C-alpha positions as CSV (number, residue, x, y, z in Angstrom):
1,M,94.5,175.2,94.5
2,I,95.0,176.1,90.8
3,T,93.3,173.5,88.6
4,T,93.6,173.2,84.8
5,C,91.8,171.1,82.3
6,V,93.9,169.9,79.3
7,I,92.0,169.0,76.1
8,L,93.8,167.5,73.1
9,N,92.4,168.3,69.7
10,Y,93.1,166.7,66.4
11,N,90.9,167.5,63.4
12,D,87.9,167.7,65.6
13,Y,87.4,171.3,66.7
14,K,83.6,171.2,66.9
15,T,83.8,168.5,69.6
16,T,86.5,170.4,71.4
17,V,84.7,173.7,71.3
18,S,81.5,172.0,72.6
19,L,83.4,170.7,75.6
20,V,85.1,174.0,76.3
21,N,81.8,175.8,76.2
22,S,80.3,173.3,78.6
23,I,83.0,173.8,81.3
24,V,84.3,177.3,80.7
25,N,82.1,178.7,83.5
26,F,83.2,176.1,86.1
27,N,84.6,177.9,89.1
28,S,86.5,174.7,90.0
29,I,88.6,175.0,86.8
30,D,91.0,178.0,86.7
31,Y,92.3,177.5,83.2
32,I,91.5,175.4,80.1
33,V,94.5,174.4,78.1
34,V,93.6,173.3,74.5
35,V,96.4,171.6,72.6
36,D,96.0,171.4,68.9
37,N,98.0,168.4,67.8
38,K,99.0,170.0,64.4
39,S,95.6,169.4,62.8
40,T,95.4,169.1,59.1
41,D,92.1,170.9,58.9
42,N,91.2,174.4,60.0
43,S,91.0,173.5,63.7
44,F,93.6,175.9,65.0
45,F,91.9,178.9,63.2
46,E,88.6,177.9,64.7
47,L,90.0,177.3,68.2
48,K,91.6,180.7,68.2
49,K,88.0,182.1,68.3
50,I,87.5,180.7,71.8
51,E,90.9,181.8,73.2
52,S,90.6,184.0,76.3
53,N,92.2,184.7,79.6
54,K,90.8,181.4,80.8
55,V,91.1,179.4,77.6
56,H,94.7,179.0,76.5
57,L,95.6,177.5,73.1
58,I,98.8,175.7,72.2
59,L,99.8,174.6,68.7
60,A,102.0,171.5,68.6
61,D,105.0,171.5,66.2
62,F,103.9,168.2,64.8
63,N,101.3,165.4,65.5
64,G,103.3,163.3,68.0
65,G,100.3,161.4,69.2
66,Y,98.1,161.3,72.3
67,G,100.9,161.3,74.8
68,Y,103.0,164.0,73.1
69,G,100.0,166.4,72.9
70,N,98.8,165.9,76.4
71,N,102.4,166.3,77.7
72,L,102.5,169.7,76.2
73,G,99.4,170.7,78.0
74,V,100.5,169.2,81.4
75,L,103.9,170.9,81.2
76,Y,102.3,174.2,80.2
77,S,99.9,173.8,83.2
78,F,102.8,173.2,85.6
79,N,105.4,175.6,84.3
80,K,103.2,178.6,83.1
81,L,100.1,178.3,85.2
82,N,101.4,176.8,88.4
83,A,98.7,174.2,88.4
84,E,98.5,171.9,91.4
85,Y,95.9,169.7,89.8
86,T,95.3,168.9,86.1
87,L,92.2,167.3,84.6
88,I,93.0,165.5,81.4
89,A,90.0,165.2,79.2
90,N,89.2,163.8,75.7
91,P,87.1,166.2,73.6
92,D,84.3,163.7,73.4
93,V,83.4,163.7,77.2
94,Y,80.8,165.5,79.2
95,F,81.1,165.9,83.0
96,S,79.7,168.1,85.8
97,E,81.5,170.5,88.1
98,K,80.6,168.3,91.1
99,T,82.7,165.6,89.5
100,V,85.7,168.0,89.2
101,L,85.4,169.0,92.8
102,K,85.2,165.4,94.1
103,L,88.2,164.3,92.0
104,R,90.2,167.1,93.3
105,K,89.1,166.5,96.9
106,I,90.5,162.9,96.7
107,L,93.9,164.1,95.5
108,H,94.0,166.9,98.1
109,E,93.0,164.8,101.1
110,I,94.9,161.6,100.3
111,K,98.6,162.1,100.5
112,D,99.7,159.2,98.3
113,A,96.9,159.6,95.7
114,G,98.3,160.4,92.3
115,I,95.4,159.9,89.9
116,S,91.6,160.1,90.4
117,A,88.9,159.3,87.9
118,P,85.1,158.9,87.7
119,V,83.2,156.1,86.0
120,P,82.6,156.4,82.2
121,V,79.2,155.8,80.8
122,K,77.9,155.7,77.2
123,P,75.6,158.4,75.9
124,S,72.7,156.0,76.5
125,G,73.6,156.0,80.2
126,Q,74.8,152.4,80.1
127,H,78.0,151.7,82.0
128,Q,81.0,151.0,79.8
129,K,82.4,147.5,80.2
130,R,85.7,148.3,81.9
131,P,86.0,151.5,84.1
132,A,89.3,150.3,85.5
133,W,91.6,147.3,85.3
134,M,94.7,145.6,86.7
135,L,98.1,145.9,85.2
136,P,98.4,142.8,83.0
137,T,100.9,140.0,83.1
138,I,103.0,139.4,80.0
139,T,100.7,136.5,78.9
140,Q,97.6,138.6,79.4
141,E,99.1,141.5,77.5
142,V,99.9,139.2,74.5
143,L,96.8,137.1,74.3
144,S,94.4,140.0,74.9
145,A,95.5,141.3,71.5
146,S,93.3,138.6,69.9
147,I,89.6,139.2,69.7
148,L,88.9,135.5,69.4
149,I,91.3,134.2,72.1
150,S,90.1,136.8,74.6
151,K,86.5,135.7,74.2
152,L,87.1,131.9,74.1
153,F,89.5,131.8,77.1
154,S,88.1,134.9,79.0
155,I,91.5,136.6,78.9
156,N,91.0,139.7,81.0
157,F,92.6,141.6,83.8
158,E,89.4,143.2,85.2
159,Y,88.2,143.6,88.7
160,K,85.1,141.8,89.8
161,N,82.0,143.9,89.6
162,S,81.4,143.4,93.4
163,Y,84.6,145.3,94.1
164,F,83.1,148.4,92.5
165,L,79.7,147.9,94.1
166,E,81.1,147.5,97.6
167,N,83.2,150.6,97.6
168,D,82.6,154.3,96.7
169,L,86.3,154.8,96.4
170,C,88.3,152.0,94.9
171,I,92.1,151.7,94.6
172,V,92.8,150.4,91.1
173,D,95.8,150.0,88.8
174,V,94.6,151.6,85.6
175,V,91.6,153.9,84.7
176,Q,90.4,155.0,81.3
177,G,92.4,157.9,79.9
178,S,89.3,159.7,78.6
179,L,88.9,161.7,81.8
180,L,91.3,161.6,84.8
181,M,92.8,164.1,87.2
182,V,96.5,164.1,88.3
183,K,98.6,165.9,90.8
184,T,100.5,168.0,88.3
185,N,103.9,168.0,90.1
186,I,103.7,164.2,90.5
187,M,102.8,163.8,86.9
188,T,105.8,165.8,85.8
189,Q,108.1,164.1,88.2
190,F,107.2,160.5,87.8
191,G,104.5,160.2,85.3
192,M,104.1,162.0,81.9
193,Y,102.9,160.0,79.0
194,D,105.5,158.0,77.1
195,Q,105.7,159.8,73.8
196,E,106.8,156.7,71.9
197,F,103.2,155.5,72.3
198,F,101.1,157.1,69.6
199,L,97.5,156.2,70.4
200,Y,97.1,153.1,72.6
201,G,98.4,152.1,76.0
202,E,99.2,155.5,77.4
203,E,97.1,155.3,80.5
204,Q,98.6,151.9,81.3
205,V,102.1,153.4,81.2
206,I,101.4,156.3,83.5
207,A,99.5,153.9,85.9
208,K,102.6,151.7,86.1
209,K,104.9,154.7,86.6
210,F,102.7,156.1,89.4
211,K,102.4,152.7,91.1
212,E,106.1,151.9,91.0
213,N,106.8,155.3,92.6
214,G,104.3,154.7,95.5
215,Y,101.3,156.7,94.2
216,K,97.8,155.3,94.1
217,T,95.1,155.5,91.5
218,F,91.5,156.0,92.7
219,L,88.2,155.3,90.9
220,L,85.3,157.2,92.3
221,T,82.4,154.9,91.7
222,S,79.8,157.5,92.8
223,E,80.6,159.9,90.0
224,E,80.0,159.3,86.3
225,Y,80.9,161.1,83.1
226,I,79.6,160.6,79.6
227,H,82.1,159.4,77.0
228,D,81.0,159.3,73.4
229,H,83.5,156.5,72.9
230,S,86.1,157.0,70.2
231,T,84.2,159.8,68.5
232,S,87.5,161.7,67.9
233,I,89.6,158.6,67.2
234,N,87.2,157.3,64.7
235,K,87.2,160.5,62.7
236,S,91.0,160.3,62.2
237,Y,91.4,156.5,62.2
238,K,88.4,154.9,60.5
239,N,90.1,151.8,59.3
240,L,90.0,148.9,61.9
241,I,93.2,147.3,60.6
242,K,95.2,150.6,60.9
243,K,93.9,150.9,64.5
244,R,94.9,147.3,65.2
245,I,98.4,147.9,63.8
246,L,98.8,150.9,66.2
247,L,97.5,148.8,69.1
248,F,100.0,146.0,68.3
249,K,102.9,148.4,68.1
250,S,101.9,149.9,71.5
251,K,101.7,146.4,73.0
252,L,105.2,145.5,71.7
253,L,106.6,148.7,73.0
254,Y,105.0,148.2,76.4
255,L,106.3,144.6,76.6
256,E,109.8,145.7,75.7
257,K,110.2,148.9,77.8
258,Y,108.0,148.2,80.8
259,M,107.8,144.4,81.1
260,K,111.4,143.8,80.0
261,V,110.6,141.0,77.6
262,N,113.8,139.9,75.8
263,K,114.3,140.4,72.1
264,F,114.1,136.7,71.3
265,K,110.6,136.4,72.8
266,L,109.6,139.7,71.1
267,V,110.3,138.2,67.7
268,F,107.7,135.4,68.3
269,I,105.2,137.9,69.8
270,K,105.5,140.1,66.8
271,L,104.9,137.2,64.5
272,F,101.8,136.3,66.5
273,F,100.5,139.9,66.2
274,N,101.1,139.8,62.4
275,L,99.0,136.7,62.2
276,L,96.3,138.5,64.2
277,L,96.0,141.0,61.3
278,I,94.1,138.2,59.4
279,E,91.7,138.1,62.3
280,S,91.4,141.9,62.1
281,F,90.7,141.7,58.4
282,I,87.8,139.2,59.0
283,A,86.5,141.4,61.8
284,S,86.6,144.5,59.5
285,I,84.5,142.6,56.9
286,Y,82.0,141.5,59.6
287,L,81.7,145.1,60.9
288,S,81.1,146.4,57.4
289,F,78.0,144.3,57.3
290,F,77.0,144.5,60.9
291,P,78.2,147.9,62.3
292,K,78.6,148.0,66.1
293,S,76.7,150.8,67.9
294,E,78.6,152.6,70.6
295,N,75.4,153.6,72.2
């Protein structure tokens, strides 16, 4: 059972090197595929230093975003390394070999399993708010874009906490993309990230593709991993409004391509998202005075 780990780097080689060093001796991982997404710093030069028979380095032709970079690693794993299972990891995560083995066991033993993932926790050990969620309706997808409306009207598509407490292995729609394992052949056949999405919404797209083709996503509630949330993203995209613009673009694309919303409705949704930039501007001012701690 050849297993690879794909790590996408962009202008954050120190974090990437730290993760590689922490897992390079895992017997459960046969190869580590590091994809440098055409960094603008000296990342590729620094990453060359850790290249080996086990650590393979790929340089993207351009920075095509999260999905584009990870697709390079998945395809390399499938076509060059004959990987049966691929662990897709953000650079800013920390996990044990036991977790890798359990994720692989789920995919190996359950025929219609396509994706498996552990529960993300913050560096403090506190559970992150949403380890998994349901695929949203059109209304939920639109209204959840607003920070204020989401809070006032409790717009969410989350599972009840009791669902996770009662089951060690939960069938869910979507898991966080920071650490997940896929059956590589299924990923290449039905999944693969939609490369039109640059930064947000990628895990929702592959979840929808897998589900529509009869493959399940499993959350293993007994296993955890540390996610130093958005460490890499915040280094490249520090401005809240810029991140919100990318989020809105992804939501519009998802609504058009995967929810089949007609162009007439999309015009009004786009107008609503543009109005939400005012909300984002106010939030950015607030955060400049009261920074939010990820820990």
